[in-house]
Phi, psi and omega in degrees: 000128181280177186297320179296317180295321179296319179295318179298314181298317180295321180296312184291323178297319182295313183286329177290321177300325181285321191256357182244046176286160177306322179297318180291324179293323176294320176300317180297322178296335178272003175097010180275122181289130182279072185301317179298321178297314182295321178300322177294318177304312184288320180299321180279356180075017185288331182293341182248019185296332183272357185269150173288164181301324182298336180258014178094009179268184181266358181069030180288155169299134183304324180297320178293318180298324184285349173297338177297320181293322177295321178294322176302316177294322182296332181249003182054040184299125185272061182206152187274056179295315181298316181294322178294321177295319179296315180297318178298319177301316181293315182291319180298321179297332180265356180075024179266136180299136185264121181284159171284162179101169179293136180241162173224173179233148178257099185234043181286179178297162185305320182291344184256357183293140181293160181253133180249130179233149178275130177229097183063234179269001183240189180232160177226129183248131178226159176132176178230130177243128186263152175054052178280126181297125173060030184303318184293339183258351186283143175274343179195162179231140175256141181214155171260135179223153177258134177213121178053041177079007181244143176269121182244154171254135178233141175251120185249122179287160183298338177289350184269008180216160169249151189242134165248109187296144174211178181203156172271185183299330180278004182065024169280142182300127172224090194257150173271124181247131178247131185244140170199076193214151173277146178231129178298145183300333181289348179256016176228130182203158178298140178291156176298153180305133179084355179267115178216176181304326179294320178294320178295322177296319178293321177297317177298320178297319178297318179299316180291326177299315179295317180295320178296320179300318178296315179298322180295326177300318180289321178300317178297313181299317179298317185289319177296316180299316180295319181296332178280334185263328185284121183256132177219135182055036173085004178209159179302141182296339177293349177275347181279139186299320182298319178292319179300320179295318178295320178296324177296318177296316178301314180298321178297320179293323179294319178296318180297318178295324177296319177295321177297320179296321177298318178297318181297317180296316177298324180293322176298318181292336184251021173099016174061053177297140187297313187300315182294315180296316181298314180296318182294313183292321179296317183289321178294322177296320177297316179298320179299317181297311183292313185294318180297320178298314180296317181301317180287329175297316181292318182286333186070207187297331183299333181294337178266351183290143181297333181288343179261152185269350185304319186296333177301325184271318181291325177295324177291319178300314180295330178281311186293332181296335182264346183275142185058039174096128177268185184300324181297312181301313187282328176290326174297320178298318177296318179298319179295321177299315181295318180295321180292326180285331180097158185299324183294340183264351188302302183292316177302322181290323177297315180297318181294323179290000000 
């Protein structure tokens, strides 16, 4: 890790430790926007970490920038840093000026993507997109739309939609947004080469993979600590062989998810290849399922209590594993790739990857 990356990591850890206390996480679950945390993100330039210098970013290596998403997962930060980074990536590729403030992306299924029509010198966007991350708090949304056979990027201000609030299992906002609004021509431009809805979906999968890896690191630390402190039959439960075996399995899953996150980050830096993203998201999702179950088995009922912090992380793991494609979707994608390449290519392709 170079000096800039080390400074970035230290900065984000410090501010997340300050602003992601259990009390603040409970406030976020009740719908309170973490304004001080977001202000710190913007002041430190973290929201633009993935952008090139020409678009107002720091010109960081993408792998270094994506460590922020892993840190967000490690602290269960209740703010759309990943979504803002994704929106900035999309807008920068199209040469559209990126606004300050929290952003979101419209990456719904094909049937839900909004429709863009030309009206004189401007554009008009209509449609409804469901379960948009942090829609109610975003100052603008970035989306990909098809028009006359061309893929365009559009930036939609918050005044351009109405909101039906929703949430995932972790009580993070996942809102339905309905659009019927005019958009100035300066906020619509051709997407960067290779940027299409599938690429945006892969980027979202990589982001969730990184966040899950971070959350799993905290789940492991919490579970080991609890097993060392909780005494049963006169000794810590971590001394019992059955618990030790479960902790070993949990640790193995966390390591596997960490490796998957590294693969996902490298894949973002190298153009979002399908095989790497699919393998990473599927493996991280599997690890999330297994690890969360073990963590709650070790903690017992206390792990579900509001007074304990474990649930902040396991609820996110259960939510994030299904967002931007679950294990079934991505393993099917891998299977189709292998089938298309043919049996003779299976082992060589695995070795090459």
